[in-house]
N, C-alpha and C positions, 0 to 999 in steps of 0.2 A: 438838885439834879439827882435823881435816884440812880443807884448802881445799875449799869447796863443800859441806861437811857442814852440815846445818841445825841450828840450836839445837833442843833438845828442850823440850817444854812440859809443865808439871805444873799441873793444876787441883786446888787443895787446898781443905780445909774442906768437903768434900761431906757433906751430911746427908740428901739425898733421892735416891731411886732415879732419878727422872726427870731430875735434874740430872747424875747419873753417866752415864746413857745418852746424854744430849745432849753432854756433854763428850767421850765416847768417839766419838760420830758426828762431832764437830767435828775429830777427829784428834789429840787430846791424847795424849801419850806416857805420862803418869803420871796416876793418879787418887789423890788424897791424902785420907785419913780420919783425923781426930783421934780416937785411941782411949783416951787417958787422960781420966779424968773431971774435971769441974770447969771446963771451958772452954765458951765460947759455941757452939762447933761440935762438941762431943764426941758420939761415937756409941758406944753400948754394944757391947762385943765381940760379944754374941750377935746383934746386928743388922747387923754390918759386912759379913759375907759376902753376905747377900741384897742389900745396898745396891749392890754392884758385880758381882753374878753376871752372867755372860754377856758382859762387856765385854772388849774386846781389849787395852786399855791395861794397862801394868804398874800394880800396886797398891802404894801407899805407906802403911805404918802409921806415923802420927805419934804419938810417945810422949814423955812427960816424966817423967824420974826414976823409972822403973820398974825392978824387979829383972830380972835376966836371965830368970828363969823366967817372969815376967809378960810380958816382951817376946815370948818365944817363943810363949806362949799367944795373945797378941793377934795376932801375925803369922800364926799358923796359922788363927785364926778369919776373918781377912781374905783369906787366901791371898796374903800379901804377897810381892812381889818385892824391895821396898826397905823397910828400917826407918830412919825418920828420928828421930834423938834430939834433942829440943829442950829439954832441961833442963841440969843440971850434972853429967852423967854423967862418970865418971873413965875414963881409958884402961884401967885394969884391969877395970872393969865392962864396957866395950865388948869387951875381949879375951875375957871370959868368955862373951859372947853369941855369939862366933864359932863355938864348938863346938856350939851349939844349933840352928843352921839355916844355910841356904845363901844367905841374903838379902844383898843389897848394903846397906851401912851408910853413911848420911849423918849428919853431925854439924852441927847448926845452931848458929851463933854470931851474937852481936849486938854487933859491935865499935864502940867509940867512937873508935878511932884505927887507923892502919896497924899500929902496934905490937901492938895487940890481935889483928889478923889473923895477924901473924907468930907470936905466942905460941900461937894456937890451932893453926896448922899444925905448929909444933914439938911441941905437946903430943899432938895426935891423929893426925898424918899417917901414922904407922906402923900404925894400927888401923882406919882408915876408908877408904872408897872415894870419898867425896865430902864436900865442905864446903859447907854452905848459909850464905850470908852475907846477913843481913837488917838493916834499920835498927834502931838502938838507941833505946829509949824508956824513960824512968824507970818502973820497976815492971812492965814488960811481960815475959812469957815467950815472946813471939813472936806473930805474927799481928796485929800492931798496925797494919799498913798504912803503916809508916814507911819512907821511902826510905833507901838507904844514902848517907850524907853524907860519903863518902871519895873521895879521888882515884882515879878509875876505873882508870887505867893502872897505878898502884902496887898496887891490889888484884889486878889480873890477873897482875902479875909475881910477887906473893907466893905465889899458889896454884900448886903444882907441876903439871907437865903430866900426871903419872900419877894425879892426883886430880880428879874431876869438880868443877867450880865451878858451884854452883847459886846463882842470884841471885834474891832475894825482897825484898818490902817495897815498898809504894807503886806497884806496877806496874799498868798497865791498858792497854786497847787503844790509847790515845793516847800512852802513854809507853814502851811496850815496845820500839819500834823504836830510839828514842834510847838506851835502856839497853843494848840489844844492841850497838850500835855503839861505845858508850863502854867497857863492861865486857868484852865478848866472852865471855860465859859459855857453859857447855855446856848448861845448863838454865835456863829461866826459870820462876818459880813465882808463881802468883797465887791469891788467895782473895777478899778483900774487893773487889778491883778489878773483879770481874765479878759482883758481887752486887746484888740489889735490897734486901735486908735480910740480917741476919746468918744465914748458913746457907742462904739462898735464892738460887740463881744466876739471873742474867739470861742467858737462852740466846743472845740476839743479841750481848751483850758477850762471852760465851764464844767464839762463832764469830769475832767480830772480833779478839779477843786472839790466838787460834791463827793466824789468817790473817796478822795483822800480824807475828807472830814468825817465821812461816815465810818471809814475803817479805823480811824484813830479814836473816835469818841468813846467806844465801849471799853477802851483800855485806860481811859483817864480816871483818876480816883474820884469817888463819889464825894459830893458836897452836902447834899441834903435835899429835901423835897422842894420843888419849884412850883410856882403857880402858872 
């Protein structure tokens, strides 16, 4: 991340068109939609495209342990720019996805230790464009709103400069500035931290989160060029 470059913002867990439009108006860089079934914010693929139609921000298809073919179909239905894999996908499965679309691929991990982050980078680094680090919680497959309870500087050092570092978990308008200064991520990701209830965004909190992230980002120390 070059000096003076701002952190990008992802508003995730969108389930309503009015929320997607408001997040886009607020200046979010990414709009995230959970497209695997069985989660509190899941959106059927047939409805995903209409949810984000006409928005400027890049679209992120959030998927959990889907086959490469199903990932490709879901990404196409959303018009995805980014595929976020939040399950136990293997490097070989991710490699197979590469030939099916031109999306950027992020892999979500929920580490309990720095060693877990190192292991994830070693395992996935050659096949992904970004690593999303979120807080670990027993029984959670992501989206639990749990903060990353690891030494921030050590996490930042472990993620190599040619992979985007996406920070998620427990962020909100009042905590994102501190998180940016501590972790120096390329992208901050929020879902429950800007909600009134599950899947229903609070528009004031969405705007406040984006503004706080943008204000804080230029003050964070530079890390190096990102792709």
